[in-house]
C-alpha positions in Angstrom: -31.5 15.8 43.5 -31.1 12.2 44.7 -28.4 11.2 47.2 -26.5 8.2 48.5 -25.2 6.4 51.6 -22.2 4.3 51.7 -19.7 2.6 54.0 -18.0 -0.6 54.9 -18.5 -3.5 57.3 -15.3 -4.9 58.7 -14.0 -7.5 61.1 -13.1 -5.5 64.2 -10.7 -8.2 65.5 -9.7 -6.3 68.6 -13.3 -5.2 69.3 -12.3 -1.5 69.8 -14.7 -0.1 67.1 -11.8 1.4 65.1 -10.6 0.0 61.7 -7.0 -0.9 62.2 -4.4 -2.2 59.7 -5.2 -5.8 58.9 -8.9 -5.6 59.8 -10.6 -6.5 56.6 -14.0 -6.0 55.2 -16.5 -8.9 55.3 -18.3 -10.2 52.2 -22.0 -10.9 51.7 -23.3 -9.2 54.9 -26.8 -7.9 54.5 -27.6 -4.2 55.2 -31.2 -2.8 55.4 -32.4 0.7 54.7 -35.8 2.0 55.7 -37.5 5.4 55.4 -38.7 6.8 52.1 -37.2 3.7 50.6 -37.1 0.2 52.0 -34.4 -2.0 50.5 -31.4 -4.2 51.3 -28.0 -4.9 49.8 -25.0 -7.2 50.4 -21.5 -6.1 51.1 -19.0 -6.6 48.3 -15.6 -8.4 48.4 -14.1 -5.5 50.4 -17.0 -5.1 52.8 -18.2 -2.1 50.9 -21.9 -1.2 50.4 -23.8 1.7 48.8 -27.5 2.8 48.6 -28.1 5.2 45.7 -31.0 7.1 44.3 -32.3 8.3 47.7 -34.8 11.1 47.9 -34.2 13.7 50.5 -35.5 12.6 53.8 -34.7 10.6 57.0 -33.5 7.0 56.7 -32.5 4.2 59.1 -29.6 2.0 58.2 -28.9 -1.3 60.0 -26.9 -4.4 59.6 -28.1 -8.0 59.9 -25.6 -9.5 62.3 -24.6 -13.1 61.6 -24.5 -15.9 64.1 -21.4 -15.9 66.5 -20.7 -12.2 65.7 -21.3 -9.1 67.7 -21.7 -5.5 66.3 -19.3 -3.1 68.0 -20.2 0.1 66.0 -22.8 1.6 66.1 -23.7 0.5 69.6 -27.3 0.1 70.7 -29.7 0.7 69.2 -27.3 -0.5 66.4 -28.9 1.7 63.8 -27.6 4.7 61.9 -30.2 7.5 61.5 -29.2 9.3 58.3 -30.7 12.5 56.9 -30.3 12.9 53.2 -30.5 16.5 51.8 -30.8 17.2 48.1 -27.8 15.7 46.3 -26.1 14.6 49.5 -23.4 11.9 49.4 -23.2 10.5 52.9 -20.0 8.3 53.4 -18.3 6.4 56.2 -21.4 4.9 57.7 -19.3 2.0 58.8 -20.3 -1.1 60.8 -17.8 -2.9 63.0 -18.3 -6.6 63.8 -16.4 -8.9 66.1 -16.4 -12.7 65.9 -16.5 -14.7 69.1 -13.9 -17.4 69.5 -14.3 -20.6 71.4 -12.0 -22.8 73.4 -12.7 -26.4 74.1 -11.0 -29.1 75.9 -11.3 -32.0 78.3 -11.0 -31.9 82.0 -10.0 -35.2 83.6 
C-alpha cells in the first residue's frame, strides 16, 4: 500500500526552531523528495505540502532555501530521512526558516 509524507514550512521569526503563535507558513517554497521517487512540490498558502503515492522505502526530503533566509530545522545536513512502510502516513516533517534583517544608515 502506498504512503505519504506531509508537513509545513513556516517563518520561524524568533529562530528557535519551534512554531509559535503568529509564526505563519510560507507560500511557494520548493521541497524536493528523492529515493524510489524523485519529485518536487511547492508549499500552499498556509505553508503546507504533501507527497503522496509513495512506495515503501527510504526517502530524503529537503527544502530549497531562498535568498536571505536560513533554515533552522532540520539542522545540518538539513535533510529529513524518512522511511515509508506499507500504507504509512508520515506527518509533521516541518521545516523552519528564518529571514535575515538588515540595518542601514550613514555614519558622518
